[in-house]
BAFI-3210 file (N, C-alpha, C; in Angstrom, 3 decimals, decimal comma, padded with zeros to 6 digits):
// residues 230
n [1|2|3|4|5|6|7|8|9|10|11|12|13|14|15|16|17|18|19|20|21|22|23|24|25|26|27|28|29|30|31|32|33|34|35|36|37|38|39|40|41|42|43|44|45|46|47|48|49|50|51|52|53|54|55|56|57|58|59|60|61|62|63|64|65|66|67|68|69|70|71|72|73|74|75|76|77|78|79|80|81|82|83|84|85|86|87|88|89|90|91|92|93|94|95|96|97|98|99|100|101|102|103|104|105|106|107|108|109|110|111|112|113|114|115|116|117|118|119|120|121|122|123|124|125|126|127|128|129|130|131|132|133|134|135|136|137|138|139|140|141|142|143|144|145|146|147|148|149|150|151|152|153|154|155|156|157|158|159|160|161|162|163|164|165|166|167|168|169|170|171|172|173|174|175|176|177|178|179|180|181|182|183|184|185|186|187|188|189|190|191|192|193|194|195|196|197|198|199|200|201|202|203|204|205|206|207|208|209|210|211|212|213|214|215|216|217|218|219|220|221|222|223|224|225|226|227|228|229|230]
n.u [000,842|000,606|001,358|000,208|001,759|001,064|001,730|001,668|-000,992|-002,364|-002,164|-001,646|-000,986|-002,199|-005,136|-006,818|-008,208|-006,315|-007,763|-009,451|-007,560|-006,510|-008,832|-009,154|-006,956|-007,554|-009,745|-008,508|-006,983|-009,011|-010,037|-007,966|-006,253|-005,995|-008,608|-007,881|-005,318|-005,759|-007,164|-005,202|-003,535|-005,372|-005,752|-003,218|-003,190|-005,311|-004,342|-002,183|-003,592|-004,989|-002,842|-002,218|-000,325|-000,585|-001,521|000,606|002,537|004,439|002,922|000,945|002,309|004,439|008,029|009,963|012,330|015,668|017,245|019,587|019,953|020,600|020,236|019,054|021,428|023,320|024,022|024,124|021,261|020,134|017,860|018,041|019,215|017,218|015,124|016,139|015,431|012,690|009,401|009,021|007,694|007,100|007,001|006,504|007,041|006,477|007,865|009,198|007,944|005,345|002,157|000,443|002,110|003,582|001,542|000,964|003,438|003,695|001,457|002,152|004,270|003,041|002,028|004,283|005,497|003,716|004,141|006,747|006,277|005,142|007,312|008,293|009,845|009,933|010,245|010,611|010,592|011,889|012,579|014,054|016,996|019,625|020,125|017,700|016,033|017,020|016,353|013,547|013,020|013,953|012,398|009,796|010,058|010,413|010,618|011,378|013,351|014,033|014,628|016,850|016,266|018,029|017,541|015,272|015,657|014,990|012,249|011,574|012,171|010,195|008,100|006,704|007,478|007,397|007,524|007,116|004,701|005,293|003,538|002,701|005,096|005,625|003,727|004,651|007,098|006,190|005,119|007,295|008,238|010,908|011,935|014,328|016,280|015,478|015,543|018,027|018,662|017,899|015,733|012,994|011,357|009,041|007,648|004,496|002,360|002,870|002,416|003,937|004,094|006,493|007,253|009,499|010,942|011,077|008,871|005,991|003,475|001,443|000,094|-000,338|-000,852|-001,327|-002,295|-003,449|-002,428|-003,652|-004,883|-004,404|-003,409|-004,961|-003,093|-003,835|-004,824|-002,504|-001,305|-003,229|-003,016|-000,419|-000,807|-002,479|-001,656|-002,667]
n.v [-001,197|002,181|005,109|008,136|011,281|014,608|016,432|014,819|014,144|016,340|019,048|021,449|022,992|020,918|021,581|020,317|019,211|017,576|015,514|014,833|013,950|011,772|010,269|009,409|007,724|005,808|004,647|003,367|001,504|-000,007|-001,141|-002,586|-003,859|-006,884|-008,012|-009,348|-008,432|-005,712|-005,932|-006,744|-004,484|-002,708|-003,948|-003,550|-000,760|-000,385|-001,721|-000,084|002,237|001,353|000,993|003,444|005,202|007,686|009,330|009,293|010,580|013,588|016,513|019,576|022,414|021,123|020,862|020,623|018,151|018,935|018,590|017,150|016,462|014,785|016,210|015,750|015,989|015,240|017,222|018,675|019,537|021,637|021,911|024,027|026,050|026,537|027,399|029,780|031,558|031,525|029,957|026,331|023,975|020,605|017,533|014,212|011,347|008,189|007,078|007,077|005,050|004,953|005,739|007,584|009,155|010,323|011,796|013,633|014,990|016,205|017,850|019,528|020,726|022,418|024,431|025,467|028,016|029,750|029,037|029,927|032,648|033,176|033,352|030,983|027,718|024,633|021,213|017,751|014,587|011,340|007,782|006,840|006,328|008,712|008,590|007,517|009,581|011,629|010,643|010,741|013,493|014,513|013,134|014,025|016,697|018,283|021,138|021,758|020,834|017,372|015,171|012,721|010,328|008,357|005,104|005,992|007,823|010,534|010,423|008,641|010,287|012,195|010,597|009,119|006,839|003,384|-000,229|-002,169|-004,674|-008,248|-009,736|-007,812|-007,067|-009,243|-008,863|-006,468|-007,362|-009,056|-007,277|-005,950|-003,854|-003,062|-002,487|-002,723|-002,218|000,285|001,909|001,427|-000,148|-002,928|-002,637|-002,340|-000,141|002,560|005,900|006,956|008,913|012,321|015,728|018,718|021,973|024,164|026,699|029,565|029,241|026,558|025,302|023,218|024,176|023,219|020,044|017,003|013,734|010,624|007,286|006,224|006,031|007,014|009,355|012,645|016,014|018,763|020,726|023,437|023,930|024,073|026,366|028,258|028,118|029,062|031,653|032,586|031,843|031,910]
n.w [000,000|-000,905|000,759|000,194|000,047|001,298|-000,685|-002,944|-003,035|-003,799|-006,117|-004,965|-001,744|000,777|002,381|004,057|007,206|009,811|010,864|008,715|006,854|008,236|008,368|005,738|005,509|007,401|006,177|004,023|005,411|006,629|004,356|003,121|004,970|006,700|008,895|011,245|011,740|012,098|014,473|016,259|016,413|017,524|019,975|021,140|021,385|023,181|025,437|026,053|026,687|028,952|030,627|031,634|030,658|029,365|031,381|033,103|031,694|031,024|032,267|031,848|033,499|034,585|034,826|032,011|030,932|029,916|026,666|024,344|021,107|017,973|014,728|011,315|009,974|011,730|013,430|016,671|018,454|020,903|023,554|025,313|023,808|021,927|023,571|024,409|022,516|022,343|022,806|022,561|020,324|020,518|018,938|019,491|017,632|015,922|013,640|010,246|008,899|009,650|008,604|009,791|011,296|009,240|008,022|010,090|010,343|007,833|007,901|010,035|008,847|007,051|008,708|009,768|009,085|010,422|013,063|013,345|013,018|015,429|016,987|017,917|018,167|016,303|016,708|015,908|017,362|017,259|017,681|015,550|013,488|012,672|009,945|008,913|009,663|008,068|005,529|005,724|006,119|003,714|001,773|002,322|002,322|004,639|006,653|009,196|012,123|012,445|015,009|016,327|018,662|020,322|021,543|022,773|024,837|025,582|025,194|027,235|029,419|029,192|029,690|027,761|026,435|025,426|025,340|022,479|022,389|022,256|020,622|018,819|017,702|016,060|014,033|012,914|011,887|009,901|008,069|007,258|008,870|010,266|013,148|014,796|012,844|011,762|014,039|015,051|017,239|019,466|021,114|020,659|021,239|021,340|021,119|022,486|020,426|020,994|021,802|022,738|024,192|025,206|027,539|027,668|029,973|030,231|031,295|030,976|028,904|027,322|026,648|024,954|024,928|023,562|023,544|021,277|018,138|015,909|016,431|016,857|017,838|016,150|013,863|013,691|016,216|017,704|016,658|017,404|020,180|020,609|019,824|021,776|024,613|027,210]
ca.u [000,000|001,391|000,767|000,494|002,061|000,166|002,068|001,225|-002,448|-002,942|-001,152|-001,395|-000,906|-003,423|-005,707|-007,742|-007,835|-005,622|-008,825|-009,875|-006,451|-006,484|-010,021|-008,887|-006,010|-008,279|-010,568|-007,623|-006,645|-010,199|-010,285|-006,890|-005,532|-006,857|-009,278|-007,159|-004,174|-006,333|-007,540|-003,981|-003,130|-006,355|-005,449|-002,033|-003,590|-006,142|-003,477|-001,458|-004,538|-005,254|-001,625|-002,137|000,866|-000,905|-001,656|001,941|003,385|004,621|001,665|001,086|002,750|005,669|009,271|010,402|013,765|016,431|017,736|020,552|019,730|021,147|019,291|019,258|022,810|024,210|024,289|023,449|020,262|019,930|016,624|018,395|019,436|015,921|014,349|016,720|014,822|011,228|008,800|009,278|006,679|007,768|006,141|007,070|006,368|006,997|008,865|008,816|007,179|003,970|001,444|-000,169|003,211|003,860|000,468|001,129|004,627|003,401|000,515|002,916|005,098|002,200|001,857|005,584|005,699|002,921|004,853|007,882|005,752|004,882|008,641|008,483|010,549|009,256|011,085|009,917|011,521|011,551|013,724|014,736|018,379|019,868|019,966|016,273|015,489|017,415|015,523|012,183|012,988|014,151|011,262|008,570|010,416|010,113|011,468|011,737|014,276|013,681|015,703|016,975|016,282|018,553|017,003|014,111|016,062|014,190|010,854|011,432|012,166|008,881|007,103|005,861|008,073|006,912|008,052|006,115|004,483|005,829|002,551|002,675|006,387|005,487|003,000|005,556|008,068|005,500|004,876|008,607|008,577|012,054|012,298|015,740|017,055|015,080|015,929|019,430|018,831|016,949|014,843|011,593|010,659|008,452|006,857|003,132|002,369|002,682|002,768|004,161|004,563|007,255|007,549|010,931|011,579|011,048|007,640|005,043|002,255|000,431|000,498|-001,310|-000,226|-002,444|-001,876|-004,012|-001,569|-004,476|-005,592|-003,399|-003,976|-004,969|-002,068|-004,435|-004,935|-001,183|-001,152|-004,122|-002,468|000,734|-001,303|-003,157|-001,292|-003,415]
ca.v [000,000|003,407|006,206|009,354|012,469|015,725|017,028|013,920|014,040|017,568|019,877|022,581|022,611|020,287|022,397|019,535|019,018|016,325|014,524|014,393|013,190|010,489|009,526|008,757|006,633|004,758|003,961|002,473|000,400|-000,852|-001,816|-003,448|-004,579|-007,952|-007,677|-009,902|-007,555|-004,507|-006,253|-006,783|-003,100|-002,157|-004,528|-002,874|000,590|-000,477|-002,072|001,138|003,127|000,804|001,085|004,771|005,914|009,082|010,055|009,395|011,436|014,963|017,251|021,025|022,875|020,428|021,323|019,657|017,873|019,467|017,520|017,390|015,397|015,023|016,420|014,898|016,124|014,884|018,397|018,633|020,568|021,709|022,597|025,293|027,046|026,879|028,158|031,113|032,430|031,514|028,660|025,189|022,959|019,313|016,418|012,876|010,487|006,820|006,884|007,341|003,912|005,081|006,703|008,642|010,068|011,086|012,785|014,702|015,796|017,045|018,881|020,497|021,452|023,464|025,548|025,858|029,473|030,403|028,805|030,850|033,997|033,291|033,341|029,676|026,701|023,349|020,045|016,467|013,631|009,922|006,925|006,367|006,771|009,955|008,307|007,407|010,927|012,365|010,155|011,226|014,938|014,757|012,611|014,795|018,119|018,885|022,321|021,901|019,774|016,058|014,806|011,300|010,042|006,996|004,304|006,699|008,409|011,721|009,965|008,110|011,397|012,827|009,616|008,675|005,675|002,054|-001,340|-002,821|-006,047|-009,250|-010,133|-006,781|-007,155|-010,241|-008,237|-005,521|-008,122|-009,594|-006,205|-005,357|-002,720|-003,603|-001,443|-002,745|-001,566|001,693|002,632|001,198|-000,912|-004,037|-002,400|-002,346|000,913|003,662|006,834|007,234|010,254|013,355|017,089|019,602|023,346|024,590|028,123|029,842|028,749|025,106|024,755|022,701|024,969|022,433|018,650|016,065|012,423|009,726|005,948|005,940|006,700|007,564|010,527|013,629|017,367|019,520|021,772|024,742|024,063|024,489|027,768|029,063|028,162|029,955|033,019|032,961|030,787|031,992]
ca.w [000,000|-000,971|001,521|-000,546|000,837|001,034|-001,970|-003,990|-003,061|-004,317|-006,751|-004,101|-000,336|001,266|003,449|004,857|008,600|010,063|011,051|007,385|006,275|008,929|007,991|004,465|005,733|008,115|005,191|003,284|006,310|006,761|003,087|002,639|006,026|007,247|010,154|012,391|012,005|012,694|015,854|017,065|016,676|018,466|021,288|021,667|021,783|024,379|026,564|026,406|027,349|030,276|031,435|032,229|030,203|029,053|032,649|033,715|030,865|031,496|032,220|031,951|034,803|034,945|034,213|031,015|030,948|028,788|025,796|023,271|020,143|016,635|013,637|010,142|009,524|012,814|014,256|017,963|018,735|022,353|023,947|025,967|022,757|021,344|024,556|024,529|021,503|022,427|023,148|021,674|020,055|020,380|018,540|019,531|016,660|015,917|012,609|008,858|008,418|010,141|007,761|010,596|011,617|008,020|007,876|011,072|010,033|006,671|008,336|010,824|007,879|006,466|009,641|010,317|009,023|011,469|014,320|013,354|013,221|016,867|017,614|018,535|017,397|016,149|016,477|016,008|017,957|017,115|017,976|014,351|013,353|011,935|008,512|008,627|009,805|006,872|004,431|005,898|005,898|002,286|001,010|002,566|002,230|005,938|006,839|010,596|012,512|012,956|015,921|016,563|020,100|020,432|022,652|023,341|026,120|025,891|025,315|028,592|030,376|029,085|030,116|026,652|025,782|025,811|024,540|021,634|022,859|021,344|019,617|017,786|017,023|014,999|012,926|012,262|011,097|008,725|007,084|006,993|009,725|010,994|014,107|015,163|011,782|011,659|015,259|015,356|018,471|019,544|022,249|020,252|021,972|020,581|021,930|022,058|019,855|022,015|021,402|023,879|024,008|026,375|027,702|027,611|031,202|030,209|031,851|029,992|028,778|026,599|026,495|024,404|024,757|023,295|023,115|019,959|017,148|014,835|016,969|017,259|017,826|014,900|013,830|013,961|017,660|018,167|016,259|018,252|021,527|020,587|019,683|023,002|025,548|028,468]
c.u [000,874|000,664|001,161|000,756|001,052|000,450|001,591|-000,291|-003,116|-001,864|-000,819|-001,312|-002,243|-003,932|-006,731|-007,262|-007,084|-006,636|-009,300|-008,808|-006,392|-007,684|-009,820|-007,952|-006,653|-009,170|-009,731|-007,246|-007,820|-010,430|-009,234|-006,174|-006,458|-007,385|-008,508|-005,933|-004,656|-006,662|-006,317|-003,511|-004,094|-006,116|-004,259|-002,364|-004,385|-005,304|-002,645|-002,366|-004,791|-004,036|-001,487|-000,945|000,587|-001,002|-000,310|002,875|003,436|003,352|001,919|001,411|004,014|006,862|009,758|011,905|014,443|016,915|018,752|020,448|020,279|020,032|019,680|020,690|023,821|024,591|023,479|022,512|019,973|018,653|016,932|018,625|018,115|015,108|014,893|016,084|013,300|010,716|009,207|008,011|007,428|006,734|006,943|006,305|007,124|008,082|008,308|007,984|005,700|003,215|000,804|000,891|003,548|002,804|000,619|002,314|004,377|002,421|001,212|003,815|004,340|002,121|003,187|005,831|004,913|003,552|006,031|007,428|005,436|006,170|008,890|009,287|009,687|010,301|010,225|010,941|011,019|012,780|014,497|016,132|018,469|019,667|018,495|015,591|015,804|016,579|014,107|012,077|013,101|012,934|010,032|008,820|010,057|011,122|011,906|012,612|013,584|014,868|015,661|017,203|016,715|018,073|015,910|014,419|015,189|012,718|010,604|011,347|010,847|007,758|006,243|006,405|007,461|007,572|006,913|005,935|004,896|004,821|002,428|004,004|006,296|004,755|003,898|006,579|007,431|005,270|006,151|008,829|009,665|012,560|013,748|016,630|016,762|015,597|017,380|019,677|017,748|015,950|013,368|010,780|010,194|007,861|005,394|003,160|002,037|003,152|002,845|004,485|005,230|007,429|009,062|011,668|011,547|009,817|006,705|003,776|001,101|000,974|-000,646|-000,569|-001,335|-001,927|-002,387|-003,240|-002,353|-005,242|-004,570|-003,983|-003,942|-003,858|-002,609|-004,605|-003,614|-000,954|-002,001|-003,572|-001,279|000,308|-001,939|-002,885|-002,040|-004,757]
c.v [001,242|004,510|007,502|010,503|013,554|016,338|016,151|013,916|015,262|018,393|021,107|022,093|022,071|021,057|021,628|019,467|017,703|015,196|013,969|013,541|011,800|009,639|008,774|007,564|005,481|003,970|002,969|001,260|-000,565|-001,693|-002,881|-004,257|-005,640|-007,609|-008,183|-009,052|-006,239|-004,752|-006,278|-005,379|-002,428|-002,683|-003,813|-001,469|000,551|-000,847|-000,870|002,101|002,656|000,912|002,432|005,589|007,385|009,921|010,232|010,297|012,851|015,776|018,762|021,455|022,200|021,079|020,245|019,396|018,524|018,302|018,055|016,217|015,785|015,242|015,541|014,922|015,729|016,051|018,313|019,837|020,518|022,472|023,936|026,397|027,486|027,749|029,574|032,093|032,454|030,147|027,575|024,350|021,660|018,263|015,125|012,018|009,168|006,604|007,087|006,219|004,023|006,121|007,841|009,642|010,938|012,171|013,939|015,592|016,708|018,157|019,941|021,331|022,626|024,687|026,044|027,362|030,226|030,211|029,759|032,288|034,246|033,296|032,060|028,781|025,452|022,274|018,802|015,415|012,213|009,086|006,475|006,992|008,091|009,728|008,217|008,769|011,766|011,941|010,717|012,715|015,259|014,318|013,496|016,300|018,881|019,989|022,527|020,722|018,500|015,578|013,320|011,036|008,597|006,331|005,046|007,357|009,596|011,347|009,378|009,247|012,163|011,854|009,053|007,434|004,377|001,012|-001,994|-004,258|-007,065|-009,659|-009,096|-006,731|-008,117|-009,671|-007,273|-006,255|-008,629|-008,542|-005,377|-004,018|-003,233|-002,548|-001,524|-002,078|-000,065|002,504|002,398|000,500|-001,980|-003,879|-002,473|-001,327|002,016|004,664|006,756|008,638|011,304|014,694|017,965|021,004|023,761|026,094|028,321|029,391|027,219|024,479|024,308|023,541|024,141|021,024|017,826|014,764|011,394|008,364|005,575|006,724|007,275|008,805|011,511|015,037|017,989|020,578|023,164|025,000|024,547|025,960|028,671|029,195|029,103|031,409|033,524|031,899|030,806|031,297]
c.w [000,000|-000,219|000,844|000,408|000,514|-000,325|-003,117|-004,125|-003,645|-004,979|-005,933|-002,665|000,136|002,476|004,282|006,298|008,732|010,265|009,706|006,718|006,908|008,561|006,695|004,658|006,489|007,158|004,385|004,134|006,437|005,503|002,776|003,717|006,613|008,633|011,364|012,747|012,613|014,167|016,766|017,395|017,660|019,875|021,930|022,154|023,080|025,604|027,010|027,164|028,788|031,207|032,133|031,777|029,912|030,320|033,347|032,937|031,437|031,248|032,258|033,378|035,283|034,259|033,258|031,142|029,739|027,927|024,799|022,313|018,775|015,619|012,447|009,627|010,598|013,703|015,552|018,112|020,231|022,667|024,596|024,941|022,136|022,292|024,740|023,550|021,581|022,821|022,154|021,548|019,779|020,004|018,642|018,530|016,528|014,866|011,218|008,255|008,770|009,314|008,541|011,064|010,414|007,830|008,837|010,729|008,836|007,037|009,176|009,914|007,272|007,390|010,214|010,204|010,097|012,846|014,428|013,583|014,691|017,678|018,402|017,602|017,316|015,921|016,610|016,399|017,751|017,435|016,746|014,230|012,592|010,444|008,128|008,707|008,577|005,675|004,515|005,587|004,411|001,478|001,132|002,637|003,511|006,234|008,279|011,017|012,984|013,775|016,245|018,047|020,318|021,713|023,429|024,682|026,512|026,034|026,700|029,605|030,350|029,485|029,016|025,944|026,302|024,917|023,769|022,113|021,796|020,265|018,503|017,035|015,845|013,790|012,177|011,394|009,811|007,656|006,858|007,688|010,677|011,975|014,563|014,112|011,736|012,847|015,665|016,681|018,536|020,675|021,930|021,057|021,019|021,563|021,523|021,454|020,916|021,469|022,633|023,393|025,303|026,371|027,726|028,873|031,292|030,821|030,728|030,020|028,214|026,457|025,930|024,134|024,651|022,843|021,723|018,903|015,974|015,276|017,519|017,144|016,426|014,942|014,133|015,443|018,254|017,866|017,149|019,659|021,600|020,503|020,962|024,066|026,865|028,328]
res [m|k|w|r|s|l|e|e|s|s|p|q|t|d|q|r|s|l|c|e|i|y|g|q|r|k|e|l|i|a|r|y|v|p|a|e|i|q|a|i|h|c|r|a|v|e|e|l|r|q|s|g|i|a|e|r|a|l|q|p|g|s|k|a|p|s|f|e|l|s|d|r|n|g|k|i|v|r|s|s|d|l|l|a|t|g|p|i|v|i|c|f|f|r|g|r|w|c|p|f|c|v|g|q|m|e|a|m|n|v|i|y|p|q|i|q|e|s|r|a|s|l|v|a|i|s|p|q|t|v|h|q|t|d|l|m|a|d|q|h|k|l|r|f|p|l|l|s|d|a|r|s|k|v|a|h|e|f|g|v|a|y|r|v|p|e|y|q|q|e|i|y|r|r|v|f|v|n|l|p|f|v|n|g|d|d|g|w|e|l|p|i|p|a|t|y|i|l|a|r|d|g|m|v|l|y|a|s|a|n|p|d|y|t|d|r|p|e|p|g|e|i|v|s|f|l|s|n|p|s]
***
């Protein structure tokens, strides 16, 4: 199955909501992915939800941990440097193999100029290697930094990391999602999708962490929050 990018799906910038984009992808999954495989992914999401990971994740009013991560070129990006110039929007995502992550990154790419107009920075963090990050940024023409979080160290500090259950690992192997290769380690760890906005002092102003990888905040919601953080 080919997951079309926003640029491929329209000759102009796709102005649909992320919900609409995801709806189309869910329709393709319902049509082409066997029901038993869909059930396994649903089971994994429900177990994550029942585990309380979203409630344990970093919440508004908390102090965010600082981080130093490599971008697509291997250059170190420090949260302290970004915060020195303004707020940071942080998106934790699973990887370039996930169609819902691709949809979110492309949608965030559309609003990136508005984020910059708010004097904020945008970074996206995943456990995939620097090489995989470079491939993703180039393929989807992403203008903001994608950062490589080796062994999900920063995701753990934000409380959004988890280990993929063995029954789901088997499904990923069958569909050639080779996480040990993509992430450069055998930990089989991923972040639940999470979006944060940090104030210049590192305090969490906004947090959205959801075990359901098919449900993420609308980019417009992020822009609105930056325009009126109170």
